C-alpha positions in Angstrom: 7.5 23.7 -16.8 8.9 26.3 -14.4 12.5 26.1 -15.8 13.9 29.0 -17.9 13.2 28.6 -21.6 15.6 26.4 -23.5 17.1 26.6 -26.9 18.1 23.4 -28.7 20.0 22.6 -31.8 19.1 19.8 -34.3 21.7 18.6 -36.8 20.3 16.7 -39.8 23.0 15.5 -42.2 20.5 14.3 -44.8 18.8 17.7 -45.3 21.3 19.8 -47.2 23.9 19.5 -44.5 22.1 22.2 -42.6 22.1 23.0 -38.9 18.7 24.1 -37.7 18.3 25.7 -34.3 16.0 27.8 -32.1 17.7 30.8 -30.5 17.1 34.1 -28.8 16.9 37.4 -30.7 20.4 38.7 -31.7 21.4 41.5 -29.3 18.7 40.7 -26.8 20.4 38.0 -24.8 23.7 36.3 -24.4 24.1 32.6 -24.8 24.9 30.8 -21.6 26.4 27.3 -22.0 25.6 25.2 -19.0 27.5 22.2 -20.2 27.0 20.5 -23.5 25.0 17.3 -23.8 25.6 15.5 -27.1 23.4 12.5 -28.0 24.3 10.7 -31.2 21.6 9.0 -33.2 21.9 7.3 -36.6 20.9 10.5 -38.4 21.0 13.4 -35.9 23.0 15.1 -33.2 21.6 17.4 -30.5 23.3 20.1 -28.4 21.5 21.5 -25.3 22.0 25.2 -24.6 20.2 27.6 -22.2 19.6 31.4 -22.7 18.9 34.3 -20.5 15.2 34.0 -19.5 14.9 37.8 -19.0 15.3 38.5 -22.7 13.8 35.6 -24.5 13.6 35.6 -28.3 12.2 32.8 -30.3 13.8 32.2 -33.6 14.6 29.3 -36.0 18.0 29.7 -37.6 19.5 27.5 -40.3 23.3 27.2 -40.6 25.7 25.4 -42.9 26.8 22.4 -40.8 30.3 22.5 -42.1 31.0 26.3 -41.9 28.5 27.6 -39.4 27.5 30.3 -41.9 23.8 31.2 -42.1 21.9 29.9 -45.1 20.5 33.1 -46.6 17.8 31.3 -48.6 16.1 30.2 -45.4 13.6 32.6 -43.9 15.0 36.2 -43.8 18.7 35.9 -44.3 18.7 32.5 -42.5 16.3 33.4 -39.7 12.6 32.9 -38.9 11.2 35.0 -36.1 8.8 32.5 -34.4 7.1 35.1 -32.3 5.5 36.3 -35.5 2.2 34.4 -35.7 1.9 33.7 -31.9 -1.3 35.3 -30.4 -3.3 35.7 -27.3 -7.0 36.5 -26.7 -9.1 36.4 -29.9 -6.0 36.6 -32.1 -4.1 39.6 -31.0 -0.4 39.3 -31.9 2.0 39.0 -28.9 4.7 41.7 -28.5 7.7 40.6 -30.5 10.1 41.6 -27.7 8.2 40.8 -24.5 5.5 38.4 -25.6 5.8 35.0 -23.9 6.7 32.0 -26.0 9.7 29.7 -26.4 10.6 26.0 -26.8 11.8 23.2 -24.5 12.5 20.6 -27.2 14.4 20.1 -30.4 12.7 20.9 -33.7 11.6 17.7 -35.4 12.9 17.3 -39.0 11.0 14.8 -41.2 11.9 14.7 -44.9 11.7 18.3 -46.0 9.7 19.6 -43.1 10.8 21.1 -39.8 8.2 21.1 -37.0 8.4 23.1 -33.8 6.0 23.4 -30.9 5.7 26.1 -28.2 6.3 26.5 -24.5 5.1 29.1 -22.0 5.7 29.6 -18.3 3.9 27.2 -15.9 0.2 28.0 -16.0 0.1 28.7 -12.3 2.8 31.4 -12.6 1.5 33.5 -15.5 0.1 36.9 -14.6 -3.1 36.2 -16.4 -4.9 33.1 -17.8 -5.3 35.1 -21.1 -1.7 34.1 -22.0 -0.1 33.2 -25.3 -2.0 30.4 -27.0 -0.1 27.2 -27.9 0.6 26.3 -31.5 2.6 23.9 -33.6 4.0 25.0 -36.9 5.7 23.3 -39.8 8.1 25.0 -42.2 9.9 24.0 -45.4 13.3 23.0 -44.4 15.0 24.7 -47.3 13.1 28.0 -47.6 11.5 28.5 -44.2 8.0 28.8 -45.8 5.2 28.2 -43.4 3.4 25.0 -44.4 0.8 24.6 -41.7 -0.2 25.6 -38.2 -2.1 23.5 -35.7 -3.8 25.5 -33.0 -4.0 23.6 -29.8 -6.9 25.8 -28.6 -9.4 25.4 -31.5 -10.7 28.6 -33.0 -14.4 29.2 -33.8 -15.5 26.8 -36.6 -12.7 24.4 -35.8 -13.2 20.9 -34.4 -13.2 21.1 -30.6 -13.9 24.8 -30.2 -17.2 23.9 -28.5 -15.3 22.2 -25.7 -14.4 25.7 -24.5 -17.8 26.7 -23.2 -18.9 30.4 -22.9 -16.3 31.4 -25.5 -13.6 30.6 -22.9 -11.2 29.8 -25.8 -10.8 33.5 -26.2 -9.5 34.3 -22.7 -7.2 31.4 -22.0 -3.7 30.4 -23.2 -0.8 27.9 -22.8 -1.9 24.4 -24.0 1.5 24.2 -25.8 3.5 21.3 -27.0 6.8 21.8 -25.1 8.1 18.2 -25.1 9.5 16.3 -28.0 7.3 15.8 -31.1 7.3 12.3 -32.7 6.7 11.5 -36.4 6.2 8.4 -38.4 7.8 9.1 -41.7 6.5 5.9 -43.3 2.8 6.7 -42.4 3.2 10.5 -42.9 1.9 11.2 -39.4 3.0 13.5 -36.6 2.1 13.0 -32.9 1.7 16.1 -30.7 1.8 15.7 -26.9 -0.2 18.7 -25.6 0.1 20.3 -22.1 -2.3 21.9 -19.6 -4.1 25.2 -20.3 -3.8 28.2 -18.0 -4.1 28.1 -15.1 -2.9 24.7 -14.2 -4.9 23.9 -11.0 -8.0 26.0 -11.6 -10.4 25.8 -14.5 -13.4 27.9 -13.4 -12.7 30.4 -16.2 -12.7 27.7 -18.9 -15.8 25.4 -18.5 -15.8 22.4 -20.8 -13.4 19.6 -21.7 -10.9 22.1 -23.2 -9.6 20.3 -26.3 -6.8 19.7 -27.1 -5.3 20.2 -23.6 -3.6 17.1 -22.1 -4.3 15.2 -25.4 -2.2 13.2 -27.8 -3.1 14.6 -31.2 -2.2 12.9 -34.5 -1.9 15.2 -37.5 -1.0 14.8 -41.2 2.7 15.5 -41.9 1.9 17.4 -45.1 -1.1 19.4 -44.1 -1.3 19.5 -40.3 -4.9 18.3 -40.4 -6.0 16.4 -37.4 -6.4 12.7 -38.0 -7.4 11.7 -34.5 -6.9 12.7 -30.9 -7.1 11.1 -27.4 -7.7 13.4 -24.4 -6.2 11.8 -21.3 -7.9 14.2 -18.8 -11.1 16.1 -19.6 -11.1 19.7 -18.2 -7.6 19.5 -16.9 -6.9 20.9 -13.4 -4.1 18.6 -12.2 -1.2 19.7 -14.4 -1.0 16.3 -16.1 1.0 17.7 -19.1 2.0 15.2 -21.7 5.6 15.3 -20.6 7.4 12.8 -22.9 7.8 12.0 -26.5 5.2 9.6 -27.9 6.8 6.2 -28.7 6.3 4.4 -32.0 6.1 0.6 -31.5 5.8 -2.5 -33.7 4.1 -5.3 -31.8 2.1 -8.5 -32.5 -1.4 -8.9 -31.0 -3.2 -12.3 -31.5 -0.8 -13.0 -34.3 -1.4 -9.7 -36.1 1.3 -7.1 -36.6 0.2 -3.6 -35.5 1.8 -0.2 -35.2 0.6 1.5 -32.0 1.8 4.7 -30.4 2.5 4.7 -26.7 2.4 7.9 -24.6 4.4 8.1 -21.3 2.8 10.5 -19.0 2.5 11.9 -15.4 -0.5 9.7 -14.9 1.6 6.7 -14.0 
């Protein structure tokens, strides 16, 4: 994605009448309303806003939906700084002001959990392939406590780390989840559509299949533990990000009801 980072608001009436949003750091940027898009669902309402890409913060803020007041019991006085915990290289924290990370999609709220992915600049435009590493995090919707983190570039000892040959996991980034996350509340599963690593069209600095790039990853809602994954492109070099929310279906095959997940993609 080469667009400026986006900030989106998710309203969930069933979770303590709270408004949960991702926004820039206070004082670092002005909000710029480019027109408001409102989509009404049975249980949620979304508003699309864009902020100044030259001063991007990355925060999750919880507000009282009726009054707009911050809910002080969430995070630190109503705010979670989502740049805290984001890393590059072998685990070096990114700069909390200039470090690159944001979001292009609404946080997903399932039961008492809010889940948010990560977005970075297009892999072909970053100054170095050793960019911020993608991650997905889940927080308690009432307190802001971190419940789990799923690293889309597996660390040493994690499943899939060996698909980054010659320790190339340590010098590559991106591989975020910038599009909408899907969850099956009944089954307690979350589906993560993962993008391409840096740099999009060249992979000489990252030999191997590079899990979980360009994969659909299913994780447990409560723990974030991987249940299964499917990698659409091994060793991605064509920028075939998973660009759309996975779709949950109920279909009948040979007289048997099944619950598949469909993944729209750039592959056609």
